[in-house]
N, C-alpha and C positions, 0 to 999 in steps of 0.2 A: 584469568586464572587458567593455568594449564596443568595437566597431570599426565601420569603414565600408568597404564594398567598392563600387567604382565600375567599371562597364564602359563603354567608349567605343569604338564600332565604328571610327570614323575613326582613333583612335590605334593601333588594331590593324591598320589597313590594309584594313578591310572596309567595304562600303556598309551592311550590316546585321549584327546578331548572330544573327538568327533570324527565323522567320516562324510565324504561327499558321495552321494548315491544318485545315479541318473534317474530322472523322473520315470522313464520307461520301466525300469526295474521295480520301482515302488508300485506303479500301476499294475504290472503283471503279477506281483506277489499279492496285492490286495484282491485283484480279480480272481486269482486261483483260490485264495482262502474263502472268498465269498461263495464261489461255486461249490466248494466242499462242505460248507456249513448247512446242515439239514434244517436249521431254523430260519434260513433266509430263502425266500422265493424270488426268482428272477423272471421277469416278463419282458424279454428283450429279443428282438425289437417288438414293440407294441405301442399302441396309442389308446389313451383313455377316451371313451365316448361319453361317459356320464360319471359324475362324482357327487356324493352328498355326505354330510356328516350327521349321523343320527344315533341316539342311544350310546354316546361315547365311542363310536366307531366310524371309521371311514368306509364308505361303500363305493366301489368303483366297478363300472362295467367297461370291459375292454372291447376293442374293435371286432374281435372274434366272437363276442357274446359271452365270454367267461366273466364271472363275477368274483370280486375279491372283497373281503371284509377284514379290517385290521385296526388295532388301536394305534399303531405307528405306521405312517406312510412316508416313504421317501421316493422322490421322483426327480428325474433329470431330463432336460429336453435337448441336450446336445453336448458336444465335447467341451464347451466352455461353461457347463453347469457345475 
C-alpha cells in the first residue's frame, strides 16, 4: 500500500509550515534568556562536592563552599548533556 501526503501552507492559512534554524542560534537565544531570568540561578563553571535530598529539597555544596537548596535541580556535566 502506498500513498501520498501533501502539505500546503497557503491552503492551511499559513505563510510557511516551518523554518530551519541553526542550532547555534537556538543555544544562544536560550542562554541569553536564562541569564536574564531572575528566577534562575547559574553556577557555571562549578562542581558539586556534596548532594543530599532531605525534607523535599535538594541540598548541594559547591566546590567553593557555597550551599544551594532547591525543590528543582537541573545539572549538566558537559556539552553532550
